C-alpha positions, 0 to 999 in steps of 0.5 A, a space after each residue: 755192484 754197490 759202490 762205497 758211496 751208496 750207503 752214504 747218501 742221505 735218505 732224501 737222495 732216494 727221492 731225487 730223480 733226473 728231469 724227464 725232459 732233460 733226459 729226453 733233450 739228450 735224445 733230441 739234441 741232434 741237428 736233424 731232429 725238429 724238437 718241440 720238447 724243450 721249454 726253450 725261448 727263441 734265441 733270435 729274440 735275445 737282445 744280445 747287442 743290448 747286453 753287450 752295451 750293458 756289460 761294457 757300461 757296468 764294467 766301466 762304471 760299476 765294476 767294483 760293485 758288480 764283481 763284489 758280494 751283494 745283499 742276499 735279498 738282491 740288488 736294490 735298484 732291480 728289486 725297486 724296478 720289479 716293485 714298480 713294474 708289479 704295481 702297474 700290472 698287479 699288486 702294490 709292493 715294495 722292495 721289502 716284499 721281493 727277493 731275487 733268486 738264481 732262476 725260478 727253480 731255486 725259488 721252488 727249491 727254497 719254498 720246499 726247503 722252508 715249508 715242507 716236512 716229509 709227508 706234507 700234502 701239496 695241492 697241484 693241478 693235474 697236469 702240473 709243472 714238472 720242475 716243481 715236482 722235481 724241486 719238492 720230491 726230495 722233501 718227501 711230500 704227498 701230492 693231491 691232484 685237482 683236475 683241470 680243463 680249458 679254463 684251468 684248475 677246476 676250483 669247484 673240486 678243490 675243497 675236498 683236497 683242502 680238508 686234508 690240510 695241505 701246506 699250500 696250493 701250487 698253481 700256474 694261472 697263465 698259459 700253464 706249463 704244460 697245458 697252455 691253459 689259463 685259469 679264468 677270472 671267476 676261478 681265480 677269485 674263487 681260488 682266493 676265497 676258498 684258500 682264505 677260508 681254509 687257511 691254505 697259502 697259494 704259490 702262484 708261479 707266473 713265468 709267462 704272464 706277459 706273453 699274452 697274444 690274444 684276449 685280455 690281461 687277467 689280474 694275478 692271483 696275488 693282486 686278487 688276494 690283496 683286493 680280497 683283503 682290502 690292502 692299500 698300504 703298498 706292503 703286501 702281507 696276504 696269503 700268496 707267494 708269487 714267482 716270476 722270472 727274466 728267463 722268458 723276458 730277457 734270457 734264461 742264461 741270466 738265471 734271474 727270477 724273483 719272489 714276491 711275498 709278505 715281508 716275514 716270508 721274505 725274511 725266512 727265504 733270505 735265511 734259506 738263501 744265505 745257507 745255499 749260495 749267499 746271493 744271486 750273481 751281483 754282476 748278472 743283476 746289475 746288467 739285467 737292471 741296466 738292460 731292462 730300465 728306461 722302458 726297454 723291457 716293455 718294447 722288447 716284450 712286444 718283439 717276443 709276443 709277435 715272434 711267438 704268436 706267429 709260431 703258435 699260429 703256424 703250429 695251430 694252422 698246421 695241426 688243423 690241416 694235418 692232424 686227425 680229428 681223433 686227437 685234441 689239443 689246447 689253443 693257448 692265448 699265450 705262453 710257450 706250450 700247447 697240450 695234445 690229448 691222444 685217443 685213450 688207448 694210445 701211449 704217448 711214450 710209445 709214440 715218442 719212440 716212433 716220432 724220433 725215428 721220423 726226426 721230430 720230438 715232443 714230451 710225453 705227458 705222463 710225467 706231469 701227472 704226479 698221482 698217475 695218468 696222462 699216458 695219452 697226453 703230450 706237451 708241445 713247445 712252439 716258441 723255439 722252432 721257426 715257422 718253416 721248421 714248425 710246419 715241417 715238424 707238425 706235419 711229420 707228427 700229424 702223418 705219424 698220428 694218422 698212421 697210429 689212429 688207422 692202426 687202432 681203428 684196424 685192430 678194433 675192426 678185426 676184434 669187434 
């Protein structure tokens, strides 16, 4: 039965949908299920005591400022700290290149609100981050998928997509969500060159860049773009909008992220944010600055890396031991996820139902493919569960996969 509200919603509301992952998490939010479904940091690494000390300090010494309205761009000392940190690892920027947002999801939404008209094209990797698709779907874009492999987006196949005239290219170069793959240095350079030649901006989403466990750090796409343009004045004005977050470095409950872009883009994003929520929580920003300053963040990231590396290694070792050879998976050098690829005829959504019966969960991969496909893929998170639970859960999945592979082989034998 249609309610009185149905005909009052804006047309764009028809493009909105629930997050597949959030809906799945409702099924897995049971104490007896070992869940590899959520993209959750390990709560054991949250610096709770440091936050407690910082909250007390801020309320005692900066309470009036912390509880007041703040600048839309964000707390200046925090933006300046991000600029210094970015200069160490990436591109030289100033606070004028930075805006603080209420999590990366808000930054993605603002980018959609600022740039997208209904029917505009966006180039994405396949698979790509589901949260970005959910943020932009309400604005009515069309997606052009470029395939990816173990070295990230296949940039050699990008030019055909750019000839259509997309608004921007969206890429997660480091330990991509969902696949865990990393865009190679050669492809990063080629991406910058091709995007510049066609005049198409790049959105670089980098929540996991500091969570590298193996191999050498690779320069960010925004820094390679700055080099390509031979910028040296510390005022980035290039072709890339860069995003990152404190959710993976401190705690997701803070809802703190940041955007780095040319000052003219930041000014437009500021106007967008003013219309949405005026500014990100002043208290959270000042507390985060107190926690992160003085070198604490650098030391804390080492703890996170060690914890997640151990969990990733346990997961990969168990998969090597238990999982059938017919199933393939990525071997990420960092981040929080790996990607499973089942035999072509297997359906990960059906496997998920059986896995829940075995009290273990993952995310079926089809939702990460905006133009279809991926029915036989699965995203698996390794950061949240402890090593013992990881070993048990991956063993359950492995035994289930062996059963399914055997069933397929038996069917093939009977019908051949």
